[in-house]
N, C-alpha and C positions, 0 to 999 in steps of 0.2 A: 241206280237202284237204291231205295231208301233203307233196306235191311229191316230186320225184325224190330230193333230199337226205334228206327225211324217211323215204322208203321204204327207202333204203339204210341209214340209221341204225337203223331198226327191224329190218331184216334182220341187220345186224351185231350188234346187241344180242342178238337171239335166238340167233345163232351162238355168241357168247361164253357165254351162259347154258347152251347145250347142251354146250359143252366142259366145264363144271362138272358138269352133270347133264342129260342129254338127257331122261330121263323126268320130271325135275322141271320143266324148261322147258315141256314139252308139257302136263303136268298143271296147273301154275300158270297158264299162259296160258289153257287151256281153262276152268278153274274161274272165273277172273276174268271171262272173256267170258260164261260161263253165268249167273253171278250179277249181271251188269250192272255190275261194278266198273270194267270197261274197255269203252268203246264204240268199235268198230272204224270207222276211216275207210273210205269206199267202196272205195278202192284196196286195202284189206287184207281184203276180203270172203272171200278164200280161206282166211283163218285161222279163219273161223267153224266149220269142221269140227272144230276142237279142242274145241269145246263139246259135241259129240255125246256122248250118254251112254255109248256103247260105247268111244269114244276116251278119255273121262274115266275110265271104269272100268279099262281096261287100263293106261293110263299111271299111274293112281293106285296100282294094285297093284304095278307095277314100281318106282315111286318109293318105295313103302313098303318093298319088299325091299331096294332100294339104300340107303335111310335106315338100315336095320339093318345091312346088310353093311359099310358104310363106317365103322362104329364099331368093327369088329374088324380090327386091323392086318393080319394075314395075308390075310384074306378081302378086305379093301379093296384091297390091292396086286394080288391076283389079279383082282378085279373091274375095276380100271383097265386091266390088261393086256388083258383080253378086249374091253373097250370102246374100245381104241385104233382099232379098225376101225369099230365101231358108231356111236360118237359123231360122228365127222366126216361120215359118210354121212347119218345121221339129222339132224344139225344143219344140213347144207347143204339137205336137202329141206325141213325145217321153216322155216328162215330165208328161203328163196327164195319162199315163199308170200306174204311181205310185199312182194314186188316186182311183183306183178300179172302181166299178160300180157307176155311177152318174146319176142323173135325167137329162133329156134333157136340162133344163135351167142351171143347175149347170155345165154341160159339156161345154156348150157354153161359160159361164162365165170363166170357168177354162182355156179353150183354149185361150180366149182373154187376160187374165191376164198373163198366162205363155208365150204366144207369145210376150206380151209387155216386160216381164222380159228378154226374149232372145234377143229381139230387142235392149233394153237398153244396155245390155252387148256387143252385136255386135257393136253397134254404138261407144261405148267407145273404143273397140278394134280397129275398123277400123280407127277412127280419130287419135288415138295414133300412129298406124302403119303408117298412111299417113304422120304424122309429122316425125317419125323416118326414113321413107323411103327417105326423102329429103336429108338425110346425105350422103355425097359422099363416106364415108367408109362403107364397108359391115359388119363390126364386130357388131355394135350396132343392126342392123336388125336381124342378126342371134341370138344374145343373147336374144333379146326380144321375138323372135319366140320360142326359146327353153324354155324360161320362161313360155310362154303361154301353150306350150305342157305339161309342168309339172303342171301347174295350172288346166288343164283339168283333168289329172289323179287324182290330189288331191281333186278336187271338186266332181268328181264322187264317189271316195272312201268315202268322208265325207257324201255325200247325201245318200248313201246306207248303211252306217254303223253307222253314228251319225246324223240322220235326224233332230233332234231338234237343234243341233249345226248348221246344214246346213240352217235351217230356219232363225236363227238370222243373220248368215253370209250372206245368200242370200239377205235378205232385205237390209243389209248394202251395199252390192256390187251393187245392183240395184240403190240405192240412190246415191252412189258415181259415178256410171257409167253415170247417167243423168247429175250430176254436172260437171263431167270431160268433157263430150261431149259438153255441153253448153259453158264451158270455152274455150276449144280448138276451137270450132266453132267461138266464138267471136274473138279470136286471129287471126284465119285465115281470117275472114272478115276484120279485121283491117288491116292486111297485104295487102290484095287485094285493099283496099281503098287507102292505102299509095302508092302502085304501080300505081294505077290509077291517083292519084294526081301528082306523079312524071312524068308519061307519058304525062299528060296534060301540065305540065310546059315545058317539053322538046319540045313538039310540038309548043307551043307558041314562045319559044325561037328561034326555027328554022325559 
């Protein structure tokens, strides 16, 4: 039995993985369950639906599309922008299945907190990729993308096999994601202001 802390850890781990790739988190979880690589604890029986062939098929196709899309800088940034809404909602719904039966109040709170964790991870991913995507060479974009794919697999595995570890790591990742997003946002804002001042001087000189 995973216990309360274990269930929270599993949920948080899945939320973090969903912030990187919702479709990847669903597909990897479902495939691991389907093939018997991961055996669900009784409290996590609600996650068994991820191994359904239909769910596997749909999530697999979407993950494949995303896998290709995030290797193309412009398409990747557009994809992340669209998924700013999709990932937090989907991540909260996916992760909450690891918590079992909850009271209505606890369920709402869980969805809000898990959605926030997914959003924090997504924001860090999106802002980092936006910075990487400005590079004229394609190698860094592909390497970062493949690293993210590996992180999704590793995070799902950790969430469902070592949930207590996932709890600690997940909390650290969320905190770092918020800090990284704020730092990158300040740098981007500073760059925009410098460009604005440069443009203003050029106009006055003309």
